[in-house]
Biopython code that builds the backbone (N, CA, C, O; Angstrom):
import numpy as np
from Bio.PDB.StructureBuilder import StructureBuilder

atoms = [
    (1, "MET", "N", (-32.842, 9.206, -7.154)),
    (1, "MET", "CA", (-31.920, 9.025, -6.542)),
    (1, "MET", "C", (-30.520, 9.772, -6.669)),
    (1, "MET", "O", (-30.025, 9.760, -7.796)),
    (2, "PRO", "N", (-29.724, 10.506, -5.522)),
    (2, "PRO", "CA", (-28.481, 11.162, -5.941)),
    (2, "PRO", "C", (-27.594, 10.385, -6.649)),
    (2, "PRO", "O", (-27.548, 9.158, -6.571)),
    (3, "GLU", "N", (-26.760, 11.196, -7.461)),
    (3, "GLU", "CA", (-25.609, 10.331, -8.253)),
    (3, "GLU", "C", (-24.603, 10.103, -7.187)),
    (3, "GLU", "O", (-24.391, 11.007, -6.379)),
    (4, "ARG", "N", (-23.991, 9.026, -7.113)),
    (4, "ARG", "CA", (-23.001, 8.619, -6.323)),
    (4, "ARG", "C", (-21.507, 8.365, -7.202)),
    (4, "ARG", "O", (-21.277, 7.218, -7.588)),
    (5, "SER", "N", (-20.624, 9.341, -7.465)),
    (5, "SER", "CA", (-19.677, 9.165, -8.445)),
    (5, "SER", "C", (-18.350, 9.433, -7.375)),
    (5, "SER", "O", (-18.581, 10.138, -6.393)),
    (6, "PHE", "N", (-17.387, 9.045, -7.502)),
    (6, "PHE", "CA", (-16.029, 9.595, -7.025)),
    (6, "PHE", "C", (-14.927, 9.214, -7.945)),
    (6, "PHE", "O", (-15.038, 8.172, -8.590)),
    (7, "GLN", "N", (-13.839, 9.987, -8.071)),
    (7, "GLN", "CA", (-12.882, 9.852, -8.950)),
    (7, "GLN", "C", (-11.698, 8.693, -8.096)),
    (7, "GLN", "O", (-11.433, 8.634, -6.896)),
    (8, "LEU", "N", (-11.168, 7.873, -9.235)),
    (8, "LEU", "CA", (-10.604, 6.735, -8.455)),
    (8, "LEU", "C", (-9.193, 6.837, -9.066)),
    (8, "LEU", "O", (-9.192, 7.089, -10.271)),
    (9, "GLY", "N", (-8.272, 6.725, -8.612)),
    (9, "GLY", "CA", (-6.677, 6.921, -8.726)),
    (9, "GLY", "C", (-6.086, 5.606, -8.873)),
    (9, "GLY", "O", (-6.501, 4.713, -8.134)),
    (10, "MET", "N", (-5.054, 5.322, -9.837)),
    (10, "MET", "CA", (-4.438, 4.277, -10.024)),
    (10, "MET", "C", (-2.880, 4.389, -10.091)),
    (10, "MET", "O", (-2.333, 4.579, -11.177)),
    (11, "ALA", "N", (-2.302, 4.293, -9.154)),
    (11, "ALA", "CA", (-0.732, 4.316, -9.164)),
    (11, "ALA", "C", (0.050, 3.381, -9.656)),
    (11, "ALA", "O", (-0.206, 2.273, -9.184)),
    (12, "GLN", "N", (1.136, 3.405, -10.631)),
    (12, "GLN", "CA", (1.899, 2.517, -11.159)),
    (12, "GLN", "C", (3.229, 3.149, -10.560)),
    (12, "GLN", "O", (3.737, 4.152, -11.063)),
    (13, "ILE", "N", (3.790, 2.462, -9.391)),
    (13, "ILE", "CA", (4.807, 2.840, -8.973)),
    (13, "ILE", "C", (5.880, 1.802, -9.117)),
    (13, "ILE", "O", (5.542, 0.642, -9.352)),
    (14, "LEU", "N", (7.493, 2.208, -8.964)),
    (14, "LEU", "CA", (8.293, 1.400, -8.812)),
    (14, "LEU", "C", (8.102, 0.625, -7.439)),
    (14, "LEU", "O", (7.703, 1.186, -6.419)),
    (15, "ILE", "N", (8.433, -0.744, -7.521)),
    (15, "ILE", "CA", (8.509, -1.182, -6.099)),
    (15, "ILE", "C", (9.881, -2.251, -6.399)),
    (15, "ILE", "O", (10.116, -3.013, -7.336)),
    (16, "GLU", "N", (10.767, -1.866, -4.947)),
    (16, "GLU", "CA", (12.031, -2.639, -4.883)),
    (16, "GLU", "C", (11.933, -3.567, -3.892)),
    (16, "GLU", "O", (11.327, -3.298, -2.854)),
    (17, "GLY", "N", (12.564, -4.864, -4.115)),
    (17, "GLY", "CA", (12.499, -5.923, -3.115)),
    (17, "GLY", "C", (13.200, -5.611, -1.958)),
    (17, "GLY", "O", (14.370, -5.240, -2.052)),
    (18, "GLY", "N", (12.508, -5.733, -0.598)),
    (18, "GLY", "CA", (13.289, -5.401, 0.538)),
    (18, "GLY", "C", (13.454, -4.178, 0.792)),
    (18, "GLY", "O", (14.255, -3.908, 1.687)),
    (19, "ARG", "N", (12.785, -3.122, 0.121)),
    (19, "ARG", "CA", (13.145, -1.609, 0.710)),
    (19, "ARG", "C", (11.735, -0.939, 0.926)),
    (19, "ARG", "O", (11.145, -0.283, 0.068)),
    (20, "PRO", "N", (11.293, -1.194, 2.168)),
    (20, "PRO", "CA", (10.233, -1.001, 2.476)),
    (20, "PRO", "C", (9.899, 0.843, 2.487)),
    (20, "PRO", "O", (8.917, 1.408, 2.007)),
    (21, "LYS", "N", (10.967, 1.405, 3.133)),
    (21, "LYS", "CA", (10.991, 2.817, 3.156)),
    (21, "LYS", "C", (10.745, 3.489, 1.932)),
    (21, "LYS", "O", (9.945, 4.411, 1.771)),
    (22, "ALA", "N", (11.605, 2.886, 0.936)),
    (22, "ALA", "CA", (11.528, 3.669, -0.202)),
    (22, "ALA", "C", (10.426, 3.474, -1.247)),
    (22, "ALA", "O", (10.195, 4.309, -2.122)),
    (23, "ASN", "N", (9.698, 2.219, -1.093)),
    (23, "ASN", "CA", (8.502, 1.987, -1.499)),
    (23, "ASN", "C", (7.177, 2.714, -0.879)),
    (23, "ASN", "O", (6.334, 3.310, -1.548)),
    (24, "LEU", "N", (7.170, 2.551, 0.456)),
    (24, "LEU", "CA", (6.353, 3.345, 0.787)),
    (24, "LEU", "C", (6.257, 4.638, 0.728)),
    (24, "LEU", "O", (5.173, 5.214, 0.818)),
    (25, "ASP", "N", (7.607, 5.360, 0.538)),
    (25, "ASP", "CA", (7.636, 6.983, 0.328)),
    (25, "ASP", "C", (7.209, 7.137, -0.993)),
    (25, "ASP", "O", (6.775, 8.267, -1.218)),
    (26, "ARG", "N", (7.194, 6.422, -1.871)),
    (26, "ARG", "CA", (6.713, 6.864, -3.356)),
    (26, "ARG", "C", (5.361, 6.202, -3.295)),
    (26, "ARG", "O", (4.783, 6.472, -4.348)),
    (27, "ALA", "N", (4.633, 5.480, -2.547)),
    (27, "ALA", "CA", (3.295, 5.161, -2.598)),
    (27, "ALA", "C", (2.790, 6.367, -1.930)),
    (27, "ALA", "O", (1.834, 6.966, -2.423)),
    (28, "VAL", "N", (3.421, 6.825, -0.713)),
    (28, "VAL", "CA", (2.608, 8.188, -0.075)),
    (28, "VAL", "C", (2.559, 9.250, -1.065)),
    (28, "VAL", "O", (1.484, 9.848, -1.096)),
    (29, "ARG", "N", (3.507, 9.660, -1.932)),
    (29, "ARG", "CA", (3.711, 10.624, -2.903)),
    (29, "ARG", "C", (2.539, 10.321, -3.948)),
    (29, "ARG", "O", (1.695, 11.155, -4.275)),
    (30, "ALA", "N", (2.597, 9.176, -4.365)),
    (30, "ALA", "CA", (1.547, 8.997, -5.240)),
    (30, "ALA", "C", (-0.079, 9.067, -4.471)),
    (30, "ALA", "O", (-1.069, 9.323, -5.158)),
    (31, "VAL", "N", (-0.150, 8.878, -3.401)),
    (31, "VAL", "CA", (-1.721, 9.029, -3.027)),
    (31, "VAL", "C", (-1.726, 10.423, -2.555)),
    (31, "VAL", "O", (-2.848, 10.923, -2.642)),
    (32, "ARG", "N", (-0.801, 11.223, -2.072)),
    (32, "ARG", "CA", (-1.097, 12.555, -2.048)),
    (32, "ARG", "C", (-1.190, 13.251, -3.352)),
    (32, "ARG", "O", (-1.499, 14.442, -3.314)),
    (33, "GLN", "N", (-0.992, 12.749, -4.389)),
    (33, "GLN", "CA", (-0.872, 13.317, -5.794)),
    (33, "GLN", "C", (-2.218, 13.015, -6.099)),
    (33, "GLN", "O", (-3.008, 13.951, -6.228)),
    (34, "ALA", "N", (-2.634, 11.735, -6.246)),
    (34, "ALA", "CA", (-3.865, 11.656, -6.379)),
    (34, "ALA", "C", (-5.118, 12.268, -5.793)),
    (34, "ALA", "O", (-6.219, 12.434, -6.318)),
    (35, "ALA", "N", (-4.677, 12.571, -4.552)),
    (35, "ALA", "CA", (-5.703, 13.131, -3.434)),
    (35, "ALA", "C", (-5.807, 14.493, -3.937)),
    (35, "ALA", "O", (-6.930, 14.996, -3.914)),
    (36, "ASP", "N", (-4.872, 15.152, -4.368)),
    (36, "ASP", "CA", (-4.632, 16.485, -4.709)),
    (36, "ASP", "C", (-5.461, 16.757, -5.990)),
    (36, "ASP", "O", (-6.064, 17.814, -6.182)),
    (37, "LEU", "N", (-5.441, 15.842, -6.740)),
    (37, "LEU", "CA", (-6.458, 15.757, -8.079)),
    (37, "LEU", "C", (-7.695, 15.391, -7.805)),
    (37, "LEU", "O", (-8.300, 15.038, -8.817)),
    (38, "GLY", "N", (-8.406, 15.329, -6.667)),
    (38, "GLY", "CA", (-9.642, 14.941, -6.369)),
    (38, "GLY", "C", (-9.906, 13.422, -6.144)),
    (38, "GLY", "O", (-11.052, 13.073, -5.862)),
    (39, "CYS", "N", (-9.052, 12.631, -6.238)),
    (39, "CYS", "CA", (-9.320, 11.235, -6.171)),
    (39, "CYS", "C", (-9.740, 10.815, -4.499)),
    (39, "CYS", "O", (-9.121, 11.305, -3.554)),
    (40, "ARG", "N", (-10.788, 9.920, -4.332)),
    (40, "ARG", "CA", (-11.142, 9.684, -3.085)),
    (40, "ARG", "C", (-10.670, 8.454, -2.910)),
    (40, "ARG", "O", (-10.574, 8.117, -1.730)),
    (41, "VAL", "N", (-10.319, 7.608, -3.778)),
    (41, "VAL", "CA", (-9.998, 6.358, -3.660)),
    (41, "VAL", "C", (-8.648, 6.049, -4.481)),
    (41, "VAL", "O", (-8.752, 6.304, -5.681)),
    (42, "VAL", "N", (-7.671, 5.658, -4.155)),
    (42, "VAL", "CA", (-6.394, 5.113, -4.752)),
    (42, "VAL", "C", (-6.086, 3.803, -4.710)),
    (42, "VAL", "O", (-6.228, 3.164, -3.667)),
    (43, "VAL", "N", (-5.556, 3.163, -6.019)),
    (43, "VAL", "CA", (-5.336, 1.981, -6.153)),
    (43, "VAL", "C", (-3.863, 1.721, -6.193)),
    (43, "VAL", "O", (-3.185, 2.431, -6.936)),
    (44, "LEU", "N", (-3.203, 0.648, -5.376)),
    (44, "LEU", "CA", (-1.682, 0.760, -5.514)),
    (44, "LEU", "C", (-1.265, -0.564, -5.744)),
    (44, "LEU", "O", (-2.050, -1.491, -5.548)),
    (45, "PRO", "N", (-0.038, -0.769, -6.166)),
    (45, "PRO", "CA", (0.245, -2.578, -6.401)),
    (45, "PRO", "C", (0.234, -3.054, -5.409)),
    (45, "PRO", "O", (0.366, -2.497, -4.319)),
    (46, "GLU", "N", (0.022, -4.539, -5.708)),
    (46, "GLU", "CA", (0.217, -5.653, -4.864)),
    (46, "GLU", "C", (1.493, -5.632, -4.053)),
    (46, "GLU", "O", (2.458, -4.985, -4.458)),
    (47, "CYS", "N", (1.539, -6.383, -2.813)),
    (47, "CYS", "CA", (2.699, -6.395, -1.938)),
    (47, "CYS", "C", (3.898, -5.020, -2.254)),
    (47, "CYS", "O", (5.126, -5.060, -2.344)),
    (48, "LEU", "N", (3.211, -4.196, -2.334)),
    (48, "LEU", "CA", (3.951, -2.669, -2.610)),
    (48, "LEU", "C", (4.831, -2.460, -1.530)),
    (48, "LEU", "O", (5.739, -1.672, -1.794)),
    (49, "ASP", "N", (4.834, -2.965, -0.313)),
    (49, "ASP", "CA", (5.931, -2.573, 0.799)),
    (49, "ASP", "C", (7.258, -3.097, 0.700)),
    (49, "ASP", "O", (8.275, -2.473, 1.004)),
    (50, "LEU", "N", (7.195, -4.617, 0.133)),
    (50, "LEU", "CA", (8.332, -5.126, 0.476)),
    (50, "LEU", "C", (8.868, -6.005, -1.144)),
    (50, "LEU", "O", (10.007, -6.408, -1.381)),
    (51, "GLY", "N", (7.778, -6.098, -1.965)),
    (51, "GLY", "CA", (7.909, -6.568, -3.428)),
    (51, "GLY", "C", (7.330, -8.135, -3.443)),
    (51, "GLY", "O", (7.330, -8.826, -2.425)),
    (52, "TRP", "N", (6.981, -8.464, -4.356)),
    (52, "TRP", "CA", (5.917, -9.676, -4.531)),
    (52, "TRP", "C", (7.256, -10.938, -4.530)),
    (52, "TRP", "O", (8.130, -11.075, -5.386)),
    (53, "THR", "N", (7.070, -11.642, -3.439)),
    (53, "THR", "CA", (8.167, -12.988, -3.358)),
    (53, "THR", "C", (9.571, -12.601, -2.922)),
    (53, "THR", "O", (10.554, -13.337, -3.009)),
    (54, "ASP", "N", (9.550, -11.243, -2.398)),
    (54, "ASP", "CA", (11.028, -10.896, -1.689)),
    (54, "ASP", "C", (11.029, -11.830, -0.746)),
    (54, "ASP", "O", (10.013, -12.156, -0.131)),
    (55, "PRO", "N", (12.446, -12.447, -0.520)),
    (55, "PRO", "CA", (12.503, -13.220, 0.929)),
    (55, "PRO", "C", (12.702, -12.360, 2.160)),
    (55, "PRO", "O", (12.730, -12.908, 3.262)),
    (56, "SER", "N", (12.855, -10.938, 2.036)),
    (56, "SER", "CA", (12.941, -10.227, 2.989)),
    (56, "SER", "C", (11.542, -9.862, 4.096)),
    (56, "SER", "O", (11.575, -9.353, 5.216)),
    (57, "ALA", "N", (10.273, -10.378, 3.224)),
    (57, "ALA", "CA", (9.085, -10.296, 3.726)),
    (57, "ALA", "C", (8.950, -11.207, 4.797)),
    (57, "ALA", "O", (8.086, -10.909, 5.622)),
    (58, "ARG", "N", (9.767, -12.527, 5.039)),
    (58, "ARG", "CA", (9.881, -12.987, 6.433)),
    (58, "ARG", "C", (10.188, -12.171, 7.741)),
    (58, "ARG", "O", (9.740, -12.363, 8.871)),
    (59, "GLU", "N", (11.025, -11.257, 7.321)),
    (59, "GLU", "CA", (11.674, -10.355, 8.649)),
    (59, "GLU", "C", (11.078, -9.073, 8.592)),
    (59, "GLU", "O", (11.020, -8.573, 9.715)),
    (60, "LEU", "N", (10.588, -8.314, 7.643)),
    (60, "LEU", "CA", (10.375, -6.973, 7.421)),
    (60, "LEU", "C", (8.729, -6.918, 7.360)),
    (60, "LEU", "O", (8.184, -5.843, 7.613)),
    (61, "ALA", "N", (8.080, -7.861, 7.086)),
    (61, "ALA", "CA", (6.598, -7.659, 7.289)),
    (61, "ALA", "C", (6.133, -6.986, 8.780)),
    (61, "ALA", "O", (6.761, -7.113, 9.831)),
    (62, "GLN", "N", (4.981, -6.304, 8.606)),
    (62, "GLN", "CA", (4.333, -5.661, 9.663)),
    (62, "GLN", "C", (2.880, -6.256, 9.829)),
    (62, "GLN", "O", (2.183, -6.806, 8.976)),
    (63, "SER", "N", (2.618, -6.002, 11.121)),
    (63, "SER", "CA", (1.322, -6.413, 11.251)),
    (63, "SER", "C", (0.295, -5.382, 10.544)),
    (63, "SER", "O", (0.635, -4.218, 10.334)),
    (64, "ILE", "N", (-1.072, -5.909, 10.165)),
    (64, "ILE", "CA", (-1.913, -5.132, 9.954)),
    (64, "ILE", "C", (-3.348, -5.145, 10.693)),
    (64, "ILE", "O", (-4.032, -6.161, 10.818)),
    (65, "PRO", "N", (-3.699, -3.863, 11.165)),
    (65, "PRO", "CA", (-3.007, -2.547, 10.808)),
    (65, "PRO", "C", (-1.780, -2.339, 11.700)),
    (65, "PRO", "O", (-1.503, -2.943, 12.737)),
    (66, "GLY", "N", (-1.123, -1.391, 11.106)),
    (66, "GLY", "CA", (0.380, -1.431, 11.467)),
    (66, "GLY", "C", (1.191, 0.083, 10.979)),
    (66, "GLY", "O", (0.519, 1.011, 10.527)),
    (67, "PRO", "N", (2.502, 0.174, 11.116)),
    (67, "PRO", "CA", (3.103, 1.127, 10.673)),
    (67, "PRO", "C", (3.031, 1.367, 9.052)),
    (67, "PRO", "O", (2.973, 2.518, 8.619)),
    (68, "HIS", "N", (3.035, 0.348, 8.262)),
    (68, "HIS", "CA", (2.865, 0.734, 6.746)),
    (68, "HIS", "C", (1.508, 0.919, 6.453)),
    (68, "HIS", "O", (1.214, 1.896, 5.765)),
    (69, "VAL", "N", (0.594, 0.140, 6.860)),
    (69, "VAL", "CA", (-0.837, 1.110, 6.729)),
    (69, "VAL", "C", (-0.830, 2.150, 7.312)),
    (69, "VAL", "O", (-1.447, 2.986, 6.651)),
    (70, "ASP", "N", (-0.347, 2.647, 8.459)),
    (70, "ASP", "CA", (-0.594, 4.120, 8.929)),
    (70, "ASP", "C", (-0.364, 5.199, 7.876)),
    (70, "ASP", "O", (-1.058, 6.174, 7.587)),
    (71, "ARG", "N", (0.986, 4.694, 7.297)),
    (71, "ARG", "CA", (1.598, 6.062, 6.385)),
    (71, "ARG", "C", (0.453, 5.883, 5.201)),
    (71, "ARG", "O", (0.345, 7.065, 4.875)),
    (72, "LEU", "N", (-0.135, 5.426, 4.659)),
    (72, "LEU", "CA", (-1.042, 5.315, 3.459)),
    (72, "LEU", "C", (-2.516, 5.924, 3.959)),
    (72, "LEU", "O", (-3.364, 6.089, 3.082)),
    (73, "ALA", "N", (-2.780, 6.194, 5.063)),
    (73, "ALA", "CA", (-4.049, 6.581, 5.688)),
    (73, "ALA", "C", (-4.536, 7.816, 5.403)),
    (73, "ALA", "O", (-5.240, 8.183, 6.344)),
    (74, "ASN", "N", (-4.472, 8.815, 4.332)),
    (74, "ASN", "CA", (-5.099, 9.691, 3.885)),
    (74, "ASN", "C", (-6.330, 10.010, 3.043)),
    (74, "ASN", "O", (-7.050, 10.994, 3.207)),
    (75, "VAL", "N", (-6.473, 9.120, 2.179)),
    (75, "VAL", "CA", (-7.852, 8.822, 1.589)),
    (75, "VAL", "C", (-8.164, 7.354, 1.572)),
    (75, "VAL", "O", (-7.345, 6.703, 2.220)),
    (76, "PHE", "N", (-9.022, 6.723, 1.069)),
    (76, "PHE", "CA", (-9.184, 5.456, 0.872)),
    (76, "PHE", "C", (-8.206, 4.920, 0.062)),
    (76, "PHE", "O", (-7.863, 5.531, -0.949)),
    (77, "VAL", "N", (-7.644, 3.726, 0.402)),
    (77, "VAL", "CA", (-6.490, 3.267, -0.568)),
    (77, "VAL", "C", (-6.771, 1.494, -0.416)),
    (77, "VAL", "O", (-7.041, 0.813, 0.573)),
    (78, "ALA", "N", (-6.599, 1.182, -1.658)),
    (78, "ALA", "CA", (-6.706, -0.254, -1.822)),
    (78, "ALA", "C", (-5.217, -0.570, -2.316)),
    (78, "ALA", "O", (-4.787, -0.233, -3.419)),
    (79, "ALA", "N", (-4.568, -1.190, -1.447)),
    (79, "ALA", "CA", (-2.941, -1.729, -1.570)),
    (79, "ALA", "C", (-2.845, -3.080, -0.957)),
    (79, "ALA", "O", (-3.477, -3.343, 0.066)),
    (80, "GLY", "N", (-2.166, -3.842, -1.479)),
    (80, "GLY", "CA", (-1.470, -5.186, -1.121)),
    (80, "GLY", "C", (-0.294, -4.771, -0.204)),
    (80, "GLY", "O", (0.459, -3.819, -0.413)),
    (81, "LEU", "N", (-0.245, -5.684, 0.912)),
    (81, "LEU", "CA", (1.187, -5.354, 1.504)),
    (81, "LEU", "C", (1.402, -6.866, 2.431)),
    (81, "LEU", "O", (0.417, -7.550, 2.710)),
    (82, "ALA", "N", (2.673, -7.230, 2.813)),
    (82, "ALA", "CA", (2.969, -8.244, 2.896)),
    (82, "ALA", "C", (2.312, -8.084, 4.686)),
    (82, "ALA", "O", (2.278, -6.956, 5.177)),
    (83, "GLU", "N", (1.873, -9.202, 5.446)),
    (83, "GLU", "CA", (1.591, -9.136, 6.539)),
    (83, "GLU", "C", (2.256, -10.142, 7.643)),
    (83, "GLU", "O", (2.235, -11.322, 7.294)),
    (84, "ARG", "N", (2.784, -9.900, 8.788)),
    (84, "ARG", "CA", (3.183, -10.847, 9.603)),
    (84, "ARG", "C", (2.093, -11.353, 10.723)),
    (84, "ARG", "O", (1.576, -10.673, 11.609)),
    (85, "GLN", "N", (1.910, -12.624, 10.453)),
    (85, "GLN", "CA", (1.141, -12.996, 11.585)),
    (85, "GLN", "C", (1.719, -14.348, 12.179)),
    (85, "GLN", "O", (2.776, -14.774, 11.715)),
    (86, "HIS", "N", (1.069, -15.035, 13.182)),
    (86, "HIS", "CA", (1.554, -15.981, 14.041)),
    (86, "HIS", "C", (2.498, -16.791, 13.805)),
    (86, "HIS", "O", (2.295, -17.455, 12.789)),
    (87, "LEU", "N", (3.525, -17.024, 14.373)),
    (87, "LEU", "CA", (4.280, -18.378, 14.258)),
    (87, "LEU", "C", (5.127, -17.748, 12.860)),
    (87, "LEU", "O", (5.721, -18.514, 12.101)),
    (88, "GLY", "N", (5.102, -16.751, 12.714)),
    (88, "GLY", "CA", (6.163, -16.154, 11.606)),
    (88, "GLY", "C", (5.785, -16.270, 10.223)),
    (88, "GLY", "O", (6.575, -16.037, 9.308)),
    (89, "PHE", "N", (4.414, -16.679, 10.030)),
    (89, "PHE", "CA", (3.800, -16.796, 8.458)),
    (89, "PHE", "C", (3.697, -15.429, 7.965)),
    (89, "PHE", "O", (3.443, -14.511, 8.745)),
    (90, "VAL", "N", (3.875, -15.241, 6.756)),
    (90, "VAL", "CA", (3.578, -14.020, 6.032)),
    (90, "VAL", "C", (2.475, -14.287, 4.939)),
    (90, "VAL", "O", (2.542, -15.180, 4.095)),
    (91, "THR", "N", (1.562, -13.477, 5.067)),
    (91, "THR", "CA", (0.516, -13.352, 3.893)),
    (91, "THR", "C", (0.578, -12.103, 3.113)),
    (91, "THR", "O", (1.476, -11.285, 3.312)),
    (92, "ARG", "N", (-0.408, -11.916, 2.171)),
    (92, "ARG", "CA", (-0.441, -10.916, 1.358)),
    (92, "ARG", "C", (-1.988, -10.271, 1.709)),
    (92, "ARG", "O", (-2.970, -11.003, 1.581)),
    (93, "LYS", "N", (-2.115, -9.082, 2.086)),
    (93, "LYS", "CA", (-3.537, -8.351, 2.581)),
    (93, "LYS", "C", (-3.869, -7.311, 1.543)),
    (93, "LYS", "O", (-3.011, -6.553, 1.090)),
    (94, "PHE", "N", (-4.865, -7.296, 1.254)),
    (94, "PHE", "CA", (-5.529, -6.208, 0.673)),
    (94, "PHE", "C", (-6.160, -5.283, 1.277)),
    (94, "PHE", "O", (-6.700, -4.383, 0.635)),
]
sb = StructureBuilder()
sb.init_structure("model")
sb.init_model(0)
sb.init_chain("A")
sb.init_seg("    ")
for serial, (resi, resn, name, xyz) in enumerate(atoms, 1):
    if name == "N":
        sb.init_residue(resn, " ", resi, " ")
    sb.init_atom(name, np.array(xyz, "f"), 0.0, 1.0, " ", f" {name:<3s}", serial, name[0])
structure = sb.get_structure()
């Protein structure tokens, strides 16, 4: 049986509550850097777009799939994002 191995990257990045553009910019840089180093999978922090428990999630959360996910789509990525659902509920998705 052929060996099935791959490189996994883990990115620890600064997450600022309510600042999705800045947070996603950092995440995209970390994913690109990991991909350049040969990683096929990159693990990112939970709720990386808006920050865990930040009240901005009610207004700024995006649908999944959606624009926040689209920015991270150049390798396999495990990331937690705030998700807007029906009736304004916000959940965390991985």
